C-alpha positions in Angstrom: 0.0 0.0 0.0 1.2 3.5 -0.9 0.4 6.3 1.6 0.1 9.8 0.3 -0.8 12.9 2.4 -4.0 14.6 1.3 -2.1 17.9 0.9 0.5 16.3 -1.5 -1.9 16.8 -4.5 -0.9 13.6 -6.1 0.6 10.1 -5.5 2.7 8.1 -7.9 1.8 4.4 -7.9 4.6 2.3 -9.4 4.1 -0.4 -12.0 7.2 -2.5 -12.1 8.2 -5.5 -14.3 9.3 -8.6 -12.5 12.5 -10.0 -13.9 14.3 -7.2 -15.7 13.6 -4.6 -18.4 11.2 -4.4 -21.3 12.5 -5.9 -24.5 9.8 -3.8 -26.3 7.3 -1.2 -25.3 4.7 -2.6 -22.9 1.3 -0.9 -22.6 -0.5 -1.1 -19.3 -4.3 -0.3 -19.2 -5.5 0.9 -15.9 -8.3 2.7 -14.0 -9.0 3.9 -10.5 -11.7 2.4 -8.3 -13.0 3.8 -5.0 -12.5 1.7 -1.9 -13.3 4.2 0.8 -12.4 7.4 -1.0 -15.0 9.2 -3.1 -14.2 10.1 -6.7 -14.2 13.9 -7.2 -14.4 14.6 -3.5 -11.1 12.8 -2.6 -9.4 12.0 -5.9 -9.7 12.7 -9.6 -10.7 9.5 -11.2 -9.9 7.4 -14.3 -13.1 5.4 -14.7 -12.9 1.7 -15.4 -15.5 2.4 -18.1 -12.9 4.7 -19.8 -9.5 3.4 -18.8 -6.2 5.0 -19.7 -2.8 3.6 -20.6 0.8 4.0 -19.5 3.8 2.7 -21.3 6.9 0.9 -19.9 9.4 1.9 -22.6 11.9 -0.5 -24.1 14.9 -0.9 -21.8 13.0 0.3 -18.8 11.6 -1.7 -15.9 8.8 0.5 -14.6 6.4 3.4 -15.0 4.1 5.2 -12.6 0.4 5.9 -12.5 -0.5 9.3 -11.1 -3.4 9.6 -8.7 -4.6 13.2 -8.4 -5.6 13.9 -4.7 -8.2 16.5 -3.8 -7.2 18.4 -0.6 -10.5 19.2 1.1 -11.1 20.8 4.5 -13.3 18.0 5.8 -12.0 16.2 9.0 -12.3 12.6 8.0 -10.6 9.2 8.4 -7.9 8.2 6.0 -9.4 6.9 2.7 -8.3 4.5 0.0 -8.5 4.3 -3.8 -7.6 1.2 -5.8 -5.3 1.3 -8.8 -6.6 -1.5 -11.1 -4.4 -2.9 -13.8 -6.9 -4.1 -16.5 -4.4 -5.6 -18.9 -1.0 -5.4 -20.6 0.1 -5.7 -24.2 3.4 -5.8 -26.0 6.8 -7.2 -25.2 5.5 -10.6 -24.2 4.4 -9.3 -20.8 1.9 -11.0 -18.6 0.2 -9.6 -15.6 0.6 -10.6 -11.9 -0.9 -8.5 -9.1 -3.7 -6.5 -10.8 -4.7 -4.2 -7.9 -2.7 -1.7 -5.7 -4.0 0.7 -3.1 -3.2 4.3 -2.5 -4.1 5.4 1.1 -4.9 9.1 1.3 -3.9 10.4 4.7 -6.2 13.1 5.9 -4.6 16.4 6.9 -7.6 18.1 8.6 
């Protein structure tokens, strides 16, 4: 689990290859899913109905998915958003763990 302060404005969730570097570009399709956080109130979403992609470039071993965090003034418990990897293509890549969690630490 990645922990990011609410006031940070964003969190970078790493996507890392197991076992070395990409022999060719690898495209990762992803979305964000609410766990306890609320889209638009706590984070800016990438809907699973309209997923986005990130690329792990040839010769690299990782990329990062940015989660934009909304800094509100509401005193509340820490909240979580899921980073869901929906698929990969290119470079002969296969997918392991498909979900990560970003915990948004309240600052109010």
